[in-house]
C-alpha positions in Angstrom: 0.0 0.0 0.0 1.4 3.4 -0.9 1.7 6.2 1.7 -1.2 8.0 0.2 -3.3 4.8 0.2 -2.5 4.2 3.9 -3.4 7.8 4.8 -6.6 7.5 2.8 -7.5 4.3 4.8 -6.8 6.1 8.0 -9.1 8.9 7.1 -12.0 6.5 6.4 -11.6 4.3 9.4 -11.2 5.9 12.8 -10.8 2.7 14.7 -7.1 2.7 15.3 -4.9 0.4 17.2 -1.2 1.3 17.0 2.1 1.2 18.9 4.3 4.0 17.5 2.6 5.4 14.4 1.9 8.9 15.7 3.6 10.6 12.8 1.5 8.7 10.2 -1.7 9.5 12.1 -0.7 13.1 12.4 -0.1 13.3 8.6 -3.6 11.8 8.1 -5.2 14.4 10.4 -6.4 11.7 12.7 -5.2 13.1 16.0 -7.4 16.1 16.4 -8.7 16.2 19.9 -7.2 12.8 20.8 -5.2 11.9 23.9 -2.1 9.8 23.2 1.3 8.8 24.2 4.2 8.0 21.9 7.9 7.2 21.6 9.9 9.9 23.4 11.7 10.7 20.1 8.5 12.2 18.6 6.7 13.5 21.7 7.4 17.2 20.8 5.8 16.6 17.4 2.8 15.0 19.0 2.4 17.9 21.5 2.1 20.2 18.6 -0.6 18.3 16.7 -2.4 16.4 19.5 -4.8 18.0 22.0 -3.6 15.9 24.9 -0.1 14.3 24.9 0.2 12.2 28.1 3.5 10.9 29.4 2.1 7.4 30.3 3.0 3.9 29.3 -0.3 3.3 27.4 -3.2 5.7 26.6 -6.6 4.6 25.5 -8.9 7.2 23.9 -11.9 5.5 22.5 -10.7 3.3 19.7 -7.2 4.8 19.7 -4.7 2.8 21.7 -1.1 4.2 21.9 2.0 3.1 23.7 5.4 4.7 24.3 7.4 1.8 23.0 8.3 -1.8 23.1 8.7 -1.9 26.9 5.0 -1.2 27.2 4.0 -4.0 24.9 2.5 -6.3 27.6 0.2 -3.5 28.8 -0.6 -2.4 25.2 -1.6 -6.0 24.4 -3.8 -6.2 27.4 -5.6 -3.1 26.3 -5.8 -4.4 22.7 -7.4 -7.7 23.9 -9.9 -5.8 26.1 -10.8 -3.5 23.2 -11.4 -6.5 20.9 -13.5 -8.2 23.5 -11.4 -11.3 23.6 -11.8 -13.1 27.0 -9.6 -15.7 28.6 -10.6 -19.3 27.7 
């Protein structure tokens, strides 16, 4: 998928689940009014475009789930499983 194709898909579907794709979401105009966290390397960029940057391991804002980085992967996955409604069997 080309960059423009990916951004077009993001604009159509607001149900995001991501780890460190803040810059792509920003380019797609999908962060307006959203709370998020991100990799420390791009946090200043996210503060400029996002209404509420939060310095937390994982942030859930409706369908948007963001994490700072790989160290937060276990908590991110827990939130992802909860959002998808997958229960323990």
